[in-house]
C-alpha positions as semicolon CSV with decimal commas, in nm:
position;residue;x (nm);y (nm);z (nm)
1;M;12,319;-4,345;-1,183
2;A;11,927;-4,338;-1,302
3;L;11,849;-4,280;-0,956
4;K;12,029;-3,951;-0,981
5;N;11,900;-3,833;-1,333
6;E;11,563;-3,900;-1,231
7;T;11,628;-3,694;-0,878
8;E;11,787;-3,434;-1,129
9;K;11,478;-3,390;-1,346
10;T;11,263;-3,437;-1,070
11;L;11,464;-3,032;-0,939
12;D;11,444;-2,936;-1,290
13;Q;11,088;-2,952;-1,290
14;L;11,025;-2,832;-0,896
15;E;11,309;-2,532;-0,990
16;K;11,073;-2,440;-1,279
17;L;10,742;-2,412;-1,115
18;I;10,873;-2,241;-0,839
19;Q;11,014;-1,958;-1,104
20;E;10,668;-2,014;-1,270
21;L;10,500;-1,902;-0,967
22;V;10,677;-1,641;-0,871
23;R;10,655;-1,502;-1,189
24;R;10,279;-1,505;-1,137
25;F;10,343;-1,353;-0,768
26;E;10,534;-1,074;-0,949
27;L;10,231;-1,008;-1,232
28;A;9,966;-1,028;-0,941
29;A;10,120;-0,790;-0,672
30;R;10,178;-0,512;-0,981
31;D;9,758;-0,591;-1,027
32;R;9,760;-0,544;-0,710
33;S;9,925;-0,181;-0,673
34;D;9,738;-0,078;-1,056
35;Y;9,398;-0,148;-0,885
36;L;9,497;0,043;-0,548
37;A;9,615;0,319;-0,796
38;E;9,324;0,289;-0,969
39;L;9,073;0,268;-0,676
40;N;9,230;0,555;-0,464
41;K;9,168;0,802;-0,832
42;T;8,791;0,650;-0,808
43;K;8,762;0,789;-0,430
44;I;8,883;1,116;-0,488
45;E;8,666;1,123;-0,765
46;L;8,352;1,057;-0,577
47;Q;8,447;1,281;-0,333
48;N;8,530;1,587;-0,606
49;A;8,148;1,502;-0,720
50;K;8,046;1,486;-0,372
51;N;8,152;1,827;-0,316
52;K;8,004;1,947;-0,643
53;I;7,664;1,825;-0,555
54;A;7,695;1,977;-0,218
55;E;7,767;2,298;-0,391
56;Q;7,509;2,255;-0,620
57;E;7,227;2,190;-0,362
58;K;7,377;2,495;-0,176
59;K;7,319;2,766;-0,476
60;L;6,978;2,579;-0,498
61;E;6,847;2,643;-0,146
62;H;7,023;3,020;-0,216
63;Y;6,837;3,030;-0,554
64;E;6,479;2,907;-0,390
65;L;6,525;3,150;-0,100
66;K;6,585;3,439;-0,333
67;Q;6,281;3,333;-0,518
68;A;6,079;3,323;-0,213
69;L;6,143;3,683;-0,121
70;L;6,127;3,784;-0,438
71;S;5,778;3,639;-0,532
72;G;5,442;3,847;-0,408
73;A;5,168;3,675;-0,185
74;G;5,080;3,329;-0,142
75;S;5,436;3,228;-0,071
76;D;5,509;3,400;0,269
77;K;5,477;3,110;0,376
78;R;5,749;2,946;0,197
79;A;6,046;3,228;0,275
80;K;5,968;3,199;0,593
81;R;6,029;2,855;0,640
82;K;6,359;2,906;0,446
83;L;6,487;3,161;0,638
84;G;6,429;2,977;0,954
85;K;6,569;2,692;0,842
86;L;6,878;2,906;0,730
87;V;6,894;3,037;1,105
88;K;6,865;2,714;1,246
89;E;7,234;2,628;0,968
90;I;7,373;2,911;1,131
91;D;7,288;2,882;1,496
92;K;7,415;2,458;1,459
93;C;7,756;2,667;1,265
94;I;7,798;2,887;1,607
95;S;7,788;2,610;1,893
96;L;8,023;2,416;1,661
97;L;8,244;2,669;1,662
98;N;8,163;2,759;2,056
99;D;8,277;2,419;2,099
């Protein structure tokens, strides 16, 4: 009889430990899901920021080109460099379209 009681106590303890383990696993799974959702949101925000930076860099480049073309002497070399850079970029785009 004593052995049966001891066995039942051990089984009860084991069952409680397993239930606690399952509870912790479920919490960890929910946390993981939340972290993955936050990671994806952050990735989207990062891509949006990169896109804005690229857009602002293009605007700055266009502004600098405009300033170089509108300004007088002394900036002819700068204007030619900017135009050369734009022509190369256009050529690159055309070659990508042809591939």
